mmCIF file of the C-alpha atoms, coordinates in Angstrom:
data_MODEL
# 
_entry.id   MODEL 
# 
loop_
_atom_site.group_PDB 
_atom_site.id 
_atom_site.type_symbol 
_atom_site.label_atom_id 
_atom_site.label_alt_id 
_atom_site.label_comp_id 
_atom_site.label_asym_id 
_atom_site.label_entity_id 
_atom_site.label_seq_id 
_atom_site.pdbx_PDB_ins_code 
_atom_site.Cartn_x 
_atom_site.Cartn_y 
_atom_site.Cartn_z 
_atom_site.occupancy 
_atom_site.B_iso_or_equiv 
_atom_site.pdbx_formal_charge 
_atom_site.auth_seq_id 
_atom_site.auth_comp_id 
_atom_site.auth_asym_id 
_atom_site.auth_atom_id 
_atom_site.pdbx_PDB_model_num 
ATOM 1   C CA . LEU A 1 1   ? -33.630 -24.127 -5.219 1.00 0.00 ? 1   LEU A CA 1 
ATOM 2   C CA . LEU A 1 2   ? -30.725 -22.907 -7.866 1.00 0.00 ? 2   LEU A CA 1 
ATOM 3   C CA . ARG A 1 3   ? -30.627 -19.844 -6.446 1.00 0.00 ? 3   ARG A CA 1 
ATOM 4   C CA . ALA A 1 4   ? -29.980 -21.488 -2.851 1.00 0.00 ? 4   ALA A CA 1 
ATOM 5   C CA . ILE A 1 5   ? -27.142 -23.651 -4.073 1.00 0.00 ? 5   ILE A CA 1 
ATOM 6   C CA . GLU A 1 6   ? -25.970 -20.422 -6.279 1.00 0.00 ? 6   GLU A CA 1 
ATOM 7   C CA . LEU A 1 7   ? -25.553 -18.751 -2.408 1.00 0.00 ? 7   LEU A CA 1 
ATOM 8   C CA . VAL A 1 8   ? -24.148 -21.701 -0.549 1.00 0.00 ? 8   VAL A CA 1 
ATOM 9   C CA . SER A 1 9   ? -21.369 -22.275 -3.208 1.00 0.00 ? 9   SER A CA 1 
ATOM 10  C CA . THR A 1 10  ? -17.920 -20.867 -2.818 1.00 0.00 ? 10  THR A CA 1 
ATOM 11  C CA . GLN A 1 11  ? -17.268 -21.212 -6.001 1.00 0.00 ? 11  GLN A CA 1 
ATOM 12  C CA . TYR A 1 12  ? -20.224 -18.735 -6.824 1.00 0.00 ? 12  TYR A CA 1 
ATOM 13  C CA . THR A 1 13  ? -19.168 -16.452 -3.953 1.00 0.00 ? 13  THR A CA 1 
ATOM 14  C CA . ARG A 1 14  ? -15.916 -16.186 -3.783 1.00 0.00 ? 14  ARG A CA 1 
ATOM 15  C CA . PRO A 1 15  ? -15.288 -15.007 -0.397 1.00 0.00 ? 15  PRO A CA 1 
ATOM 16  C CA . ALA A 1 16  ? -12.539 -12.636 -0.375 1.00 0.00 ? 16  ALA A CA 1 
ATOM 17  C CA . GLY A 1 17  ? -9.458  -13.691 1.523  1.00 0.00 ? 17  GLY A CA 1 
ATOM 18  C CA . PHE A 1 18  ? -7.145  -12.385 4.653  1.00 0.00 ? 18  PHE A CA 1 
ATOM 19  C CA . TRP A 1 19  ? -4.530  -10.164 2.423  1.00 0.00 ? 19  TRP A CA 1 
ATOM 20  C CA . VAL A 1 20  ? -7.229  -8.781  0.105  1.00 0.00 ? 20  VAL A CA 1 
ATOM 21  C CA . ARG A 1 21  ? -9.288  -7.322  3.062  1.00 0.00 ? 21  ARG A CA 1 
ATOM 22  C CA . VAL A 1 22  ? -6.469  -6.196  5.036  1.00 0.00 ? 22  VAL A CA 1 
ATOM 23  C CA . ILE A 1 23  ? -5.402  -4.407  2.524  1.00 0.00 ? 23  ILE A CA 1 
ATOM 24  C CA . ALA A 1 24  ? -8.774  -3.384  1.263  1.00 0.00 ? 24  ALA A CA 1 
ATOM 25  C CA . GLY A 1 25  ? -9.142  -2.221  4.775  1.00 0.00 ? 25  GLY A CA 1 
ATOM 26  C CA . GLY A 1 26  ? -5.462  -0.182  5.035  1.00 0.00 ? 26  GLY A CA 1 
ATOM 27  C CA . VAL A 1 27  ? -6.910  1.441   2.069  1.00 0.00 ? 27  VAL A CA 1 
ATOM 28  C CA . ASP A 1 28  ? -9.911  2.875   3.676  1.00 0.00 ? 28  ASP A CA 1 
ATOM 29  C CA . LEU A 1 29  ? -8.326  3.938   6.718  1.00 0.00 ? 29  LEU A CA 1 
ATOM 30  C CA . LEU A 1 30  ? -5.546  5.448   5.031  1.00 0.00 ? 30  LEU A CA 1 
ATOM 31  C CA . ALA A 1 31  ? -8.380  7.523   2.928  1.00 0.00 ? 31  ALA A CA 1 
ATOM 32  C CA . VAL A 1 32  ? -10.220 8.694   5.949  1.00 0.00 ? 32  VAL A CA 1 
ATOM 33  C CA . LEU A 1 33  ? -6.661  9.399   7.953  1.00 0.00 ? 33  LEU A CA 1 
ATOM 34  C CA . ILE A 1 34  ? -5.674  11.617  5.147  1.00 0.00 ? 34  ILE A CA 1 
ATOM 35  C CA . VAL A 1 35  ? -9.027  13.424  4.809  1.00 0.00 ? 35  VAL A CA 1 
ATOM 36  C CA . VAL A 1 36  ? -9.573  14.124  8.355  1.00 0.00 ? 36  VAL A CA 1 
ATOM 37  C CA . ALA A 1 37  ? -5.898  15.304  8.985  1.00 0.00 ? 37  ALA A CA 1 
ATOM 38  C CA . LEU A 1 38  ? -6.235  17.654  5.830  1.00 0.00 ? 38  LEU A CA 1 
ATOM 39  C CA . ALA A 1 39  ? -9.931  18.593  7.555  1.00 0.00 ? 39  ALA A CA 1 
ATOM 40  C CA . MET A 1 40  ? -8.220  19.097  10.984 1.00 0.00 ? 40  MET A CA 1 
ATOM 41  C CA . GLN A 1 41  ? -5.183  20.936  9.813  1.00 0.00 ? 41  GLN A CA 1 
ATOM 42  C CA . LEU A 1 42  ? -7.314  23.778  7.797  1.00 0.00 ? 42  LEU A CA 1 
ATOM 43  C CA . LEU A 1 43  ? -9.722  24.175  10.527 1.00 0.00 ? 43  LEU A CA 1 
ATOM 44  C CA . VAL A 1 44  ? -7.510  23.657  13.932 1.00 0.00 ? 44  VAL A CA 1 
ATOM 45  C CA . GLY A 1 45  ? -4.203  24.334  12.414 1.00 0.00 ? 45  GLY A CA 1 
ATOM 46  C CA . ASP A 1 46  ? -2.765  20.713  13.941 1.00 0.00 ? 46  ASP A CA 1 
ATOM 47  C CA . GLY A 1 47  ? -2.633  17.578  11.222 1.00 0.00 ? 47  GLY A CA 1 
ATOM 48  C CA . ASN A 1 48  ? -2.622  15.086  13.479 1.00 0.00 ? 48  ASN A CA 1 
ATOM 49  C CA . VAL A 1 49  ? -5.055  12.794  13.763 1.00 0.00 ? 49  VAL A CA 1 
ATOM 50  C CA . PRO A 1 50  ? -5.790  10.905  17.223 1.00 0.00 ? 50  PRO A CA 1 
ATOM 51  C CA . MET A 1 51  ? -6.248  7.206   15.620 1.00 0.00 ? 51  MET A CA 1 
ATOM 52  C CA . GLY A 1 52  ? -8.781  6.339   18.039 1.00 0.00 ? 52  GLY A CA 1 
ATOM 53  C CA . SER A 1 53  ? -10.901 8.821   19.159 1.00 0.00 ? 53  SER A CA 1 
ATOM 54  C CA . ILE A 1 54  ? -11.434 10.422  15.550 1.00 0.00 ? 54  ILE A CA 1 
ATOM 55  C CA . GLY A 1 55  ? -9.545  8.132   13.217 1.00 0.00 ? 55  GLY A CA 1 
ATOM 56  C CA . ILE A 1 56  ? -11.506 4.579   13.873 1.00 0.00 ? 56  ILE A CA 1 
ATOM 57  C CA . PRO A 1 57  ? -14.860 6.744   14.414 1.00 0.00 ? 57  PRO A CA 1 
ATOM 58  C CA . VAL A 1 58  ? -14.784 8.529   11.056 1.00 0.00 ? 58  VAL A CA 1 
ATOM 59  C CA . LEU A 1 59  ? -13.906 5.138   9.425  1.00 0.00 ? 59  LEU A CA 1 
ATOM 60  C CA . ALA A 1 60  ? -16.788 3.314   11.194 1.00 0.00 ? 60  ALA A CA 1 
ATOM 61  C CA . LEU A 1 61  ? -19.426 5.879   10.030 1.00 0.00 ? 61  LEU A CA 1 
ATOM 62  C CA . LEU A 1 62  ? -18.227 5.816   6.502  1.00 0.00 ? 62  LEU A CA 1 
ATOM 63  C CA . GLU A 1 63  ? -18.304 2.215   6.465  1.00 0.00 ? 63  GLU A CA 1 
ATOM 64  C CA . ILE A 1 64  ? -21.687 1.842   7.572  1.00 0.00 ? 64  ILE A CA 1 
ATOM 65  C CA . LEU A 1 65  ? -22.456 5.127   4.941  1.00 0.00 ? 65  LEU A CA 1 
ATOM 66  C CA . LEU A 1 66  ? -20.976 3.225   2.125  1.00 0.00 ? 66  LEU A CA 1 
ATOM 67  C CA . VAL A 1 67  ? -21.859 -0.413  2.829  1.00 0.00 ? 67  VAL A CA 1 
ATOM 68  C CA . GLY A 1 68  ? -25.206 0.771   3.740  1.00 0.00 ? 68  GLY A CA 1 
ATOM 69  C CA . ARG A 1 69  ? -25.859 2.500   0.683  1.00 0.00 ? 69  ARG A CA 1 
ATOM 70  C CA . TRP A 1 70  ? -23.434 0.735   -2.012 1.00 0.00 ? 70  TRP A CA 1 
ATOM 71  C CA . GLY A 1 71  ? -22.354 -2.446  -0.351 1.00 0.00 ? 71  GLY A CA 1 
ATOM 72  C CA . THR A 1 72  ? -19.133 -1.949  -0.607 1.00 0.00 ? 72  THR A CA 1 
ATOM 73  C CA . THR A 1 73  ? -16.528 0.699   0.936  1.00 0.00 ? 73  THR A CA 1 
ATOM 74  C CA . MET A 1 74  ? -13.522 2.758   -1.036 1.00 0.00 ? 74  MET A CA 1 
ATOM 75  C CA . GLY A 1 75  ? -10.759 -0.365  -0.625 1.00 0.00 ? 75  GLY A CA 1 
ATOM 76  C CA . GLY A 1 76  ? -13.525 -2.977  -1.136 1.00 0.00 ? 76  GLY A CA 1 
ATOM 77  C CA . ALA A 1 77  ? -14.370 -1.249  -4.521 1.00 0.00 ? 77  ALA A CA 1 
ATOM 78  C CA . LEU A 1 78  ? -10.826 -0.844  -5.484 1.00 0.00 ? 78  LEU A CA 1 
ATOM 79  C CA . PHE A 1 79  ? -10.559 -4.701  -4.970 1.00 0.00 ? 79  PHE A CA 1 
ATOM 80  C CA . GLU A 1 80  ? -13.759 -5.601  -6.289 1.00 0.00 ? 80  GLU A CA 1 
ATOM 81  C CA . LEU A 1 81  ? -14.841 -6.888  -2.822 1.00 0.00 ? 81  LEU A CA 1 
ATOM 82  C CA . GLN A 1 82  ? -18.577 -6.637  -2.046 1.00 0.00 ? 82  GLN A CA 1 
ATOM 83  C CA . VAL A 1 83  ? -20.187 -6.867  1.440  1.00 0.00 ? 83  VAL A CA 1 
ATOM 84  C CA . ALA A 1 84  ? -23.217 -9.127  0.889  1.00 0.00 ? 84  ALA A CA 1 
ATOM 85  C CA . ALA A 1 85  ? -26.404 -10.783 2.700  1.00 0.00 ? 85  ALA A CA 1 
ATOM 86  C CA . VAL A 1 86  ? -25.843 -14.399 2.567  1.00 0.00 ? 86  VAL A CA 1 
ATOM 87  C CA . ASP A 1 87  ? -29.797 -14.993 2.374  1.00 0.00 ? 87  ASP A CA 1 
ATOM 88  C CA . THR A 1 88  ? -30.404 -12.290 -0.763 1.00 0.00 ? 88  THR A CA 1 
ATOM 89  C CA . GLY A 1 89  ? -27.200 -12.091 -1.904 1.00 0.00 ? 89  GLY A CA 1 
ATOM 90  C CA . GLN A 1 90  ? -27.460 -8.136  -2.258 1.00 0.00 ? 90  GLN A CA 1 
ATOM 91  C CA . ARG A 1 91  ? -26.250 -5.519  0.116  1.00 0.00 ? 91  ARG A CA 1 
ATOM 92  C CA . PRO A 1 92  ? -26.940 -6.209  3.398  1.00 0.00 ? 92  PRO A CA 1 
ATOM 93  C CA . SER A 1 93  ? -29.749 -4.200  5.183  1.00 0.00 ? 93  SER A CA 1 
ATOM 94  C CA . TRP A 1 94  ? -28.962 -0.713  7.160  1.00 0.00 ? 94  TRP A CA 1 
ATOM 95  C CA . ARG A 1 95  ? -29.501 -2.456  10.653 1.00 0.00 ? 95  ARG A CA 1 
ATOM 96  C CA . ALA A 1 96  ? -27.185 -5.473  9.611  1.00 0.00 ? 96  ALA A CA 1 
ATOM 97  C CA . THR A 1 97  ? -24.319 -2.842  8.481  1.00 0.00 ? 97  THR A CA 1 
ATOM 98  C CA . ILE A 1 98  ? -25.160 -0.885  11.982 1.00 0.00 ? 98  ILE A CA 1 
ATOM 99  C CA . ARG A 1 99  ? -24.903 -4.278  13.519 1.00 0.00 ? 99  ARG A CA 1 
ATOM 100 C CA . ARG A 1 100 ? -21.847 -5.369  11.744 1.00 0.00 ? 100 ARG A CA 1 
ATOM 101 C CA . THR A 1 101 ? -19.744 -2.494  12.098 1.00 0.00 ? 101 THR A CA 1 
ATOM 102 C CA . LEU A 1 102 ? -20.156 -2.078  16.050 1.00 0.00 ? 102 LEU A CA 1 
ATOM 103 C CA . LEU A 1 103 ? -19.509 -5.246  15.814 1.00 0.00 ? 103 LEU A CA 1 
ATOM 104 C CA . ARG A 1 104 ? -16.347 -4.486  14.104 1.00 0.00 ? 104 ARG A CA 1 
ATOM 105 C CA . PHE A 1 105 ? -14.876 -0.988  15.615 1.00 0.00 ? 105 PHE A CA 1 
ATOM 106 C CA . GLY A 1 106 ? -17.129 -0.915  18.847 1.00 0.00 ? 106 GLY A CA 1 
ATOM 107 C CA . PRO A 1 107 ? -14.435 -2.182  21.234 1.00 0.00 ? 107 PRO A CA 1 
ATOM 108 C CA . LEU A 1 108 ? -11.975 0.095   19.414 1.00 0.00 ? 108 LEU A CA 1 
ATOM 109 C CA . VAL A 1 109 ? -14.011 3.402   19.834 1.00 0.00 ? 109 VAL A CA 1 
ATOM 110 C CA . ALA A 1 110 ? -15.276 1.980   23.498 1.00 0.00 ? 110 ALA A CA 1 
ATOM 111 C CA . VAL A 1 111 ? -11.156 1.752   24.838 1.00 0.00 ? 111 VAL A CA 1 
ATOM 112 C CA . SER A 1 112 ? -10.305 4.743   22.866 1.00 0.00 ? 112 SER A CA 1 
ATOM 113 C CA . TRP A 1 113 ? -13.137 7.125   24.421 1.00 0.00 ? 113 TRP A CA 1 
ATOM 114 C CA . VAL A 1 114 ? -12.399 5.426   28.161 1.00 0.00 ? 114 VAL A CA 1 
ATOM 115 C CA . THR A 1 115 ? -8.842  6.153   27.640 1.00 0.00 ? 115 THR A CA 1 
ATOM 116 C CA . LEU A 1 116 ? -9.817  10.153  27.099 1.00 0.00 ? 116 LEU A CA 1 
ATOM 117 C CA . ALA A 1 117 ? -12.182 9.976   29.963 1.00 0.00 ? 117 ALA A CA 1 
ATOM 118 C CA . VAL A 1 118 ? -9.603  8.476   32.140 1.00 0.00 ? 118 VAL A CA 1 
ATOM 119 C CA . ALA A 1 119 ? -6.937  11.021  30.999 1.00 0.00 ? 119 ALA A CA 1 
ATOM 120 C CA . ARG A 1 120 ? -8.929  14.007  31.806 1.00 0.00 ? 120 ARG A CA 1 
ATOM 121 C CA . THR A 1 121 ? -8.627  12.922  35.534 1.00 0.00 ? 121 THR A CA 1 
ATOM 122 C CA . GLN A 1 122 ? -4.928  12.426  35.448 1.00 0.00 ? 122 GLN A CA 1 
ATOM 123 C CA . PRO A 1 123 ? -4.418  8.971   36.051 1.00 0.00 ? 123 PRO A CA 1 
ATOM 124 C CA . PRO A 1 124 ? -1.358  7.556   36.974 1.00 0.00 ? 124 PRO A CA 1 
ATOM 125 C CA . GLN A 1 125 ? 0.980   6.345   33.956 1.00 0.00 ? 125 GLN A CA 1 
ATOM 126 C CA . ILE A 1 126 ? 0.240   2.738   34.564 1.00 0.00 ? 126 ILE A CA 1 
ATOM 127 C CA . VAL A 1 127 ? -3.644  3.245   33.687 1.00 0.00 ? 127 VAL A CA 1 
ATOM 128 C CA . HIS A 1 128 ? -2.870  4.854   30.418 1.00 0.00 ? 128 HIS A CA 1 
ATOM 129 C CA . SER A 1 129 ? -0.186  2.252   29.888 1.00 0.00 ? 129 SER A CA 1 
ATOM 130 C CA . ILE A 1 130 ? -2.554  -0.463  30.196 1.00 0.00 ? 130 ILE A CA 1 
ATOM 131 C CA . LEU A 1 131 ? -5.557  1.164   28.500 1.00 0.00 ? 131 LEU A CA 1 
ATOM 132 C CA . THR A 1 132 ? -3.061  1.209   25.432 1.00 0.00 ? 132 THR A CA 1 
ATOM 133 C CA . LEU A 1 133 ? -2.167  -2.367  25.783 1.00 0.00 ? 133 LEU A CA 1 
ATOM 134 C CA . VAL A 1 134 ? -5.859  -3.325  25.662 1.00 0.00 ? 134 VAL A CA 1 
ATOM 135 C CA . TYR A 1 135 ? -6.642  -1.128  22.728 1.00 0.00 ? 135 TYR A CA 1 
ATOM 136 C CA . VAL A 1 136 ? -3.508  -3.126  21.088 1.00 0.00 ? 136 VAL A CA 1 
ATOM 137 C CA . VAL A 1 137 ? -4.964  -6.761  22.304 1.00 0.00 ? 137 VAL A CA 1 
ATOM 138 C CA . ILE A 1 138 ? -8.439  -5.701  20.466 1.00 0.00 ? 138 ILE A CA 1 
ATOM 139 C CA . ALA A 1 139 ? -6.445  -4.955  17.330 1.00 0.00 ? 139 ALA A CA 1 
ATOM 140 C CA . VAL A 1 140 ? -4.123  -7.454  16.833 1.00 0.00 ? 140 VAL A CA 1 
ATOM 141 C CA . THR A 1 141 ? -7.067  -9.387  18.006 1.00 0.00 ? 141 THR A CA 1 
ATOM 142 C CA . TRP A 1 142 ? -9.141  -8.714  15.021 1.00 0.00 ? 142 TRP A CA 1 
ATOM 143 C CA . VAL A 1 143 ? -6.350  -9.058  12.513 1.00 0.00 ? 143 VAL A CA 1 
ATOM 144 C CA . VAL A 1 144 ? -6.152  -12.931 14.121 1.00 0.00 ? 144 VAL A CA 1 
ATOM 145 C CA . HIS A 1 145 ? -9.480  -12.960 13.848 1.00 0.00 ? 145 HIS A CA 1 
ATOM 146 C CA . VAL A 1 146 ? -9.845  -12.588 9.762  1.00 0.00 ? 146 VAL A CA 1 
ATOM 147 C CA . LEU A 1 147 ? -6.703  -14.590 9.531  1.00 0.00 ? 147 LEU A CA 1 
ATOM 148 C CA . TYR A 1 148 ? -8.370  -17.326 11.128 1.00 0.00 ? 148 TYR A CA 1 
ATOM 149 C CA . ALA A 1 149 ? -11.665 -16.884 8.878  1.00 0.00 ? 149 ALA A CA 1 
ATOM 150 C CA . SER A 1 150 ? -9.697  -16.839 5.920  1.00 0.00 ? 150 SER A CA 1 
ATOM 151 C CA . LEU A 1 151 ? -8.374  -20.086 6.502  1.00 0.00 ? 151 LEU A CA 1 
ATOM 152 C CA . ARG A 1 152 ? -10.416 -22.384 8.888  1.00 0.00 ? 152 ARG A CA 1 
ATOM 153 C CA . VAL A 1 153 ? -14.147 -21.126 8.332  1.00 0.00 ? 153 VAL A CA 1 
ATOM 154 C CA . PRO A 1 154 ? -16.095 -22.194 5.531  1.00 0.00 ? 154 PRO A CA 1 
ATOM 155 C CA . GLY A 1 155 ? -17.128 -19.255 3.798  1.00 0.00 ? 155 GLY A CA 1 
ATOM 156 C CA . LYS A 1 156 ? -14.267 -17.174 5.144  1.00 0.00 ? 156 LYS A CA 1 
ATOM 157 C CA . ARG A 1 157 ? -17.157 -15.413 7.572  1.00 0.00 ? 157 ARG A CA 1 
ATOM 158 C CA . THR A 1 158 ? -15.632 -13.969 10.501 1.00 0.00 ? 158 THR A CA 1 
ATOM 159 C CA . ALA A 1 159 ? -17.716 -13.406 13.640 1.00 0.00 ? 159 ALA A CA 1 
ATOM 160 C CA . TRP A 1 160 ? -19.313 -10.360 12.552 1.00 0.00 ? 160 TRP A CA 1 
ATOM 161 C CA . ASP A 1 161 ? -20.166 -11.828 9.125  1.00 0.00 ? 161 ASP A CA 1 
ATOM 162 C CA . ARG A 1 162 ? -22.019 -14.662 10.603 1.00 0.00 ? 162 ARG A CA 1 
ATOM 163 C CA . SER A 1 163 ? -23.822 -12.792 13.089 1.00 0.00 ? 163 SER A CA 1 
ATOM 164 C CA . THR A 1 164 ? -25.030 -10.364 10.768 1.00 0.00 ? 164 THR A CA 1 
ATOM 165 C CA . GLY A 1 165 ? -25.600 -13.082 8.412  1.00 0.00 ? 165 GLY A CA 1 
ATOM 166 C CA . THR A 1 166 ? -22.935 -10.862 5.907  1.00 0.00 ? 166 THR A CA 1 
ATOM 167 C CA . ILE A 1 167 ? -20.259 -12.281 3.738  1.00 0.00 ? 167 ILE A CA 1 
ATOM 168 C CA . VAL A 1 168 ? -17.335 -10.241 2.071  1.00 0.00 ? 168 VAL A CA 1 
ATOM 169 C CA . ARG A 1 169 ? -16.869 -11.462 -1.208 1.00 0.00 ? 169 ARG A CA 1 
ATOM 170 C CA . TYR A 1 170 ? -15.709 -10.669 -4.819 1.00 0.00 ? 170 TYR A CA 1 
ATOM 171 C CA . ARG A 1 171 ? -18.353 -9.311  -7.101 1.00 0.00 ? 171 ARG A CA 1 
# 
């Protein structure tokens, strides 16, 4: 009974809010972009990193590996955040981690890859503009969703957290 009370108590779990989650995600993204840019500069001779086709998929893969193994990412560790399973309080299972990451980053990666595929067919500029707009709308929707969850949802759990039974909290 005490364990169940601890798991549902917001004082015990101290869910992470909007700013710390966004800044931790920004640290993760910055670290990935620096490493990928250096690798591309060494391998290809061009340090430009296509955000959608390389940056976000590498970030998603890194998040799967880090959260699946340690329950946090680099930015999360910097701010002492962890992703935990709500029912156990431990790091989430690999399955939940993969599903959570696909729900977070899947739409962005999908639109990026569709944009790459369409770009090879030499479409009119309007098609490229529409796909770019869709990408921006998805990214803004992600930020608004985290903000909404931080302000209005018990436990500050986003849809991908509720769907996978996880919570982002302070250690």
